[in-house]
N, C-alpha and C positions, 0 to 999 in steps of 0.2 A: 540361617546361613551356616554352612559347614565348608571348611577348606582343608586341603591336605598340604603338609610340608615334608619334603623329603620322601623317603620310601624304604621299603625293605624291612627285614626282620633281623634282630641281632642273632648271631650264630652262637650255638651252645659251646661253652668253654671246654667241654669234654668230648667234642666231636671226634669220631674215629674215621680215619681214611685208610682205605685198602690200597697198597702198592703191589704191583706184580713185578717180580724179577725173573731171571732166567731159570725156569724149572721149579720155582717155588713161589708161594704166596705169602706175604708178610702183612700183618696187621699191627699198626703202630699208632698210639695216641699222639695227636699233634696239638700243641697249645693254640688257644684262640688268637694269640698275637701273630700267628702265621697267616691269618686271613685278613682281608680288607673288611673293616667294619663299615656298615652302611648307616647313614643317619637315621635315628629312630623316627618313625612316622608320627608327625604331629598333626593334630586336628584342631580346628578352631570353630567355635559355635557362638552365635550371638542370640540371646533369648530376651524377650521382653520381661520386665520385672526382675525381682531378685531370685536367682536360681537356687534351688534347694541344694545343688551340688556345692555351694559355698561351705556348708558345714563339713562335708567330706574332705575338702581340701584343707580347711582350717585345722582339722584334727591331725593332719600330717605336717602342719607348719611348725616352726620353732615354738617352744613353749611360751615365749614372750609374746607371740602373736595369735595364740589359739583362741583368744577372746573375739577375734574378728569373724564372728559367726553371722549366719543369716539374721538372727534376732538383733544383733548389733546394728546392722545396716537398716533393718526394718524399723528399729527405734529411731534412727536418724531421719528416715522418710516421714515418720509420723510426727516427729517433733519439729522438723525444719522444712518439710515439704519436698516436692520433686517427684518425677516419674523416672523409675530406674530401668536400666537394661544391664545385662551381665555378659561379659565375654568369658568364655570357658576354653581353656587349652587342654587337650588330651595328648598323652604320649603313649603310643601303642595301646590305645583304648582306655588308659587310666587317666583320670582327671588330676592335673598337677598345678593348675593355676586358675583363679577366678578373679575377674576385675569388675566389681560393681561400679556403675557410672550414673551420674545425673547431670543435667545441663547446668552450666555455671556461667555467671556473668551475662552481659548483654548478648542477645541472640545472634547479632551480626558477627560477633567474634568467633562463634562456632566452637566454644570450649566446653569440655566436660570435666567433671571432678569426681573424686572418690568420696562418697558420702561417709558420714560418721560423726563422731564428737571431737571437739577440740582436745579433750583429755582422755587418755594420755597422749594420743597422736592419731593421725589418720594414715592408714595403710591398707593393704589388701592381702588376702591369703595366697601364699605360694608354698607348695610342699618343700621340705628341706632339701630334696634331691632335684629341685627344678634348677634350670640354668639359664644362660643368656639366650639360648635358642627359644625357650618357652616365653621369655620376656619379649623377644622379637616378634613372636607370633601374636602376642597381645597388641603390640604397637601396629602391626600390619592390619589387625582387625579394627583397631581404634581409628586408623587413618581413613577407613571407609565410612566412618560415622561423624568425625569431628576434625577440626583443624589442630586441636591440641588437648592436652590433659593438664589439670592442676592437681598436684598431690602435696598435701601438707595441712597442718604442721606435721613434720616427720623428722625423726632423729637421723643424724649422720650415721651411716653404717647399717641402716635398716635393710634387711635382706632383699625385700622386694624392690626398694628404691635403688640399691646398688646394681641389681640385675637390669632394671629398666634403664638406668643411666648408661650402662655399657652397651646395651642393645640399641639405644637411641643414637648414641654417638657413632656407632658402626653403620647406622642406616642414614646418617645425615640429618637427623632431627636436631633442632635447636634445644639446648638444655639451659634453663635459666633458674637461678636460685636467689632467694633473699633471706637474710638472717633474722630470726625471730627472738632467740634467746639461748642461754646456756642451761642445760639440765644440771642437777646436782644429785650425786649418787653416793649412798652410804654403803661401804663394804663392811658388812657386819663381821665377817671372819677376820678382816684386817684390824678393826678396832679392838676386837677381843684379844687378838694376839699381842697387842700393846700393853695388856694388863687387865685387871678387873674392869668390867664395864656393865652398867654405868659406874662412873667413878664414885668413891665413897662420899666425896663432897656433894655430888649430885644427888645421891640417895638420901643424905641427911637433909638437904634442902627440900627434896620432894616430900619426905616424911613430915617436915615442919609445915609445909603448905597444905598437905592433906589433913593434918590436925586442925589447921585454921579453917579449912573448908568445912570440916565436920562440925565446927562450932556454929555454922550458918544453917545447918539442916542435915537431914539424913542423906548420906552420899551413896549413890548406886552406880556401879560400873557394869555396863552391858556390852554385848557384841551381837549385832544383827547380821545374818547371812542366810543364804539358801532359802528355805521355806519361811524363814522369819520375816522376810520383807513384807511390809504392809503400808497402807496409806498413813497409818499412825506413825510409823518409823520415819517416813519421808517428811511428814509434818513436823516432827521434832528437829530434823536437820534444817528444814526451812525456817523454823522459828529462831534457831541460833543464828542463821544467816541474816535474818531481818534485823537482828540486834547488833550484828558485828560491823567491823570496819567496811565490809563490802557495801553495805547499805548506807553507811554514814559518810564515807569518804570517796566513793566512786559513783558512777551512774547506774550501778547494779547489774550491768551486762555480764559480769563475771560470776554472778550468783548461779549456783549449780542445782539448787533444789527448790527454789521458789518457782511456782508454776509458770509465771510469765517470763522466767529466765530459761534455764536449761532443764528445769525439773521434769518436763514431759519426757525428755530423752531417757533419764534413768528409771523412771516409773515404767516405761515401755521395755527397756532393756532387761529388767529382771523377770519378765514373762518367760524368757528362755531360762529353763532351770539350770543349764550349764553356766550361763553368765551369772545368774543369781547366786550360785555357789562360789563363783570367783570373786564377787563383790562382797565387801563387808564394811560395817560401820561400827567402830568402837565409840560408845556413848557414855557420857558422864551426866548424871542427873543429880540435882540437889533439891531435896524435898519434892521429888517427882517432876521438877522443871528441868528441861534440857539446858545444860550449861556449856558443853563442849562436845566436839566429835572429831573423829578421823575417819575419812571415807577412802577405802583402798580397793585396789584390784590385784588379785593374786594370780600370778602367771608362773607356775612352777616354783622355782627357787627365787623368783623375783617378785617383789611387791611394789606396785605403783601407788604412790600416795596421790590420790586424785584431789583431795581437798581436806583441809582441817581448819577449824575455827572455834571461837568461844564467845560467850556472852561477856561483854566488857564489865558488867556488874560484878563479876568475880575476878577481875583483872589482878587484884592484889594477891590472890591466892594462886596465880599462874595455872589455871585449869588446863589450858592447851598443852603446856609443857608436861604436866602430870600425866595427861592422857597419852601423849605420843610416846613418852618413855615407857609407860605400861604396855603400849601397843608394840613397841620395838622388842621388848623383852619377850612378849608373847610370840612375836614373829620368829625369834631365834628358836623358841621351843617348837615352832611349826616347821622348822627346817628352812626358813628363808635365809638366803646367803647375801642378798643385796637389796637395798631399798632405793627406788628411783623417786626423788622428790619433785621431779619436773623443774620448771623454770620459775624464776622470781623469788623474792623474799629470801635471799641467800644467807642472811645473817643467822637466823635460828637454825637453818639447815646445816650450815658449817659448824654451828655450836655442837651438833650431835656427832660431828666427825665426817660429815659428807664433804665430798670434793667435787670440783667441776667435772661434769661428764660430757657426753656428746652434745654438739650444738643441735638446735632445732631450727629447721628451715622450711620454707615454702617453695615449691618447685613448679616450673612450667615446662612441659614437653610439647614442642611445636613441630608439626610434620614437615618433611622436606619440601624444598621448592620456595616459592615466593613467601609463604607463611613463615618459614624458618629464617629467611633473609630479613624480613621485617622484624621478627622477634629479636634477632641478634643486634639490630640497630637500636632496639629499646632495652637492651640488657641492663644498661646503667640505670635507667629509669625504674625498672622493676627492683633492682637491688637497693636503690635509695629509698624505695617505699617501705622497706623493712627497718630494722633497728641497726645501730652501729655495732659491729663486731669488734670486741676489744681483746681478741686473742693475740 
């Protein structure tokens, strides 16, 4: 399916116009502001499966969103199932937005969702120069295939989300949200400006615990990334998780590397060499046994901390703290300006200097007409199904 939006071509800013006077010809440059601008021609296409154009658009997205590649969505389909289709918006022949979709919820509801992983968030690629018009084109295409879209978890201020919200409200779509949690963000430049970081007391404590850890066996610090990803590396991450509080205090659904949890997603994601390079795991081994890890996603000058955990057998030596401070110092050397810790467990995050960041929400966009009217009646029910927002 392909559809056109608007028409015409943009006029060149240095267009010359010839004016004829009495007895003489004059050539004078006229600024583009003197002419009426026509709306750029937008095209919409819907393709079965995940379009290869996703990578092209992701490369032009904000650095924080360039991991939203074809391989990312393909990993989600492999791990969580679903048959995908992709909406593609072009502007004057250039691809500016791609929206991967899978069916969501009971079939009778007619909802679709953006596939992906819960961490760090779910969104879709839009070029940095995309606007509300392009988001509106996506909604027009979506309305032909579904009653609505579920998008989340996603951060407040997400570029694609904000454009979609503006376009939806202008077109009469119902827009519903529910609060999931607060993110915590460490501004490395700000904490360094306050004085030496880490503090001397933290360094002394860490040296003491490293010495104690060394008395238990040979200590090894490693970083896995890029071509270093292997089944053995994921097995080490999963082994720490099986011994951690995730396995002992929860139902295990939040485990990220155990194969019957979310492990299939990350193993599939690193098949894309670009994503593999973005992902890294700082590992601590004691006598060759994995003791702690920090698993991160690097997006330009931003580092998303996807997961960190440790073997409680080493709890007295604070292996998790030792590892994440080493990891933060390394991040500064790599040019990282801020660290996004995600939601939950705010105590140790705030201990590093992290502060509350954007809220994380789950959104529903329901097409105009009776579907939107019904959704607005249930807005309170959807909101109460989330968590209480204490802002």
